[in-house]
C-alpha positions as MATLAB code, in Angstrom:
seq = 'MTPTPPSHDPVRARRERIAHFNLLANRVGYLFYAVAIACFVMAFVLGFKGPLVTTVVVCIVIGSILLAPSIVIGYAVKAAEREDRENGR';
ca = [
      -7.656   26.473    0.304;
      -5.525   25.520    3.313;
      -5.327   21.894    4.431;
      -6.870   21.019    7.761;
      -4.472   20.587   10.660;
      -3.563   16.953   11.404;
      -5.297   17.124   14.795;
      -8.634   17.891   13.128;
      -8.301   15.550   10.183;
     -11.289   13.158   10.292;
      -9.404   10.433    8.422;
      -6.563   10.434   10.936;
      -9.017   10.568   13.838;
     -10.814    7.537   12.468;
      -7.535    5.763   11.838;
      -6.449    6.476   15.399;
      -9.731    5.054   16.746;
      -9.307    1.929   14.609;
      -5.715    1.570   15.824;
      -6.936    1.817   19.451;
      -9.528   -0.942   19.001;
      -7.007   -2.967   17.040;
      -4.537   -2.777   19.908;
      -7.245   -3.876   22.319;
      -8.166   -6.853   20.103;
      -4.490   -7.718   19.797;
      -3.968   -7.751   23.566;
      -7.114   -9.743   24.263;
      -6.208  -12.246   21.526;
      -2.790  -12.827   23.022;
      -4.393  -13.056   26.480;
      -6.566  -15.912   25.177;
      -3.433  -17.611   23.841;
      -1.764  -17.247   27.273;
      -4.830  -18.781   28.943;
      -4.750  -21.628   26.413;
      -1.086  -22.284   27.162;
      -1.709  -22.218   30.941;
      -4.664  -24.606   30.577;
      -2.627  -26.893   28.335;
       0.106  -27.135   30.980;
      -2.516  -27.838   33.646;
      -4.118  -30.458   31.392;
      -0.724  -32.032   30.751;
      -0.086  -32.315   34.520;
      -3.623  -33.516   35.384;
      -4.051  -35.932   32.506;
      -6.032  -34.092   29.793;
      -9.457  -34.058   31.374;
     -12.403  -32.910   29.221;
     -13.035  -29.408   30.525;
      -9.402  -28.286   30.341;
      -9.041  -29.605   26.781;
     -12.256  -27.795   25.804;
     -10.945  -24.591   27.393;
      -7.668  -24.900   25.464;
      -9.507  -25.343   22.167;
     -11.986  -22.540   22.801;
      -9.217  -20.094   23.848;
      -7.156  -20.898   20.781;
     -10.155  -20.446   18.457;
     -11.189  -17.148   20.103;
      -7.585  -15.909   20.117;
      -7.211  -16.758   16.450;
     -10.459  -15.021   15.520;
      -9.248  -11.882   17.268;
      -5.621  -11.979   16.129;
      -5.943  -12.790   12.461;
      -7.758   -9.586   11.423;
      -5.959   -7.602   14.109;
      -2.549   -8.314   12.633;
      -3.729   -7.417    9.090;
      -5.444   -4.236   10.255;
      -2.333   -3.262   12.267;
      -0.166   -3.496    9.139;
      -2.712   -1.499    7.132;
      -2.835    1.310    9.692;
       0.982    1.452    9.854;
       1.252    1.518    6.065;
      -1.337    4.315    5.813;
       0.553    6.365    8.416;
       3.828    5.787    6.640;
       2.320    6.848    3.322;
       0.929   10.018    4.890;
       4.363   10.867    6.296;
       6.050   10.217    2.931;
       3.536   12.429    1.102;
       3.843   15.218    3.679;
       0.298   15.023    4.979;
];
C-alpha cells in the first residue's frame, strides 16, 4: 500500500486549515492589544474618562481570549509539522 501524497493528506489539510484560522486569531488578538494601547495613551492624555478606560479593558480581555489559545495551538501545529518531517511523512 503506497502512502498518500502530502498534498492529499487529510490530516495535513486539516492542520493547514487550523494554522490559517490560528494565524487570523493571532493577528486579531494583537490588533485588539494595539487598540488597547492606543486608547490607553488617549485616556492618559485626556484624563482617564470612563468610555476610554472601558475600551482599554474590553480590548485587553478580548485580545487575551484570542491570544491565549492561539499561542498554544500555534506551538502544537509547529510541533506536529516538525514531528512529521523528522519521521519522513
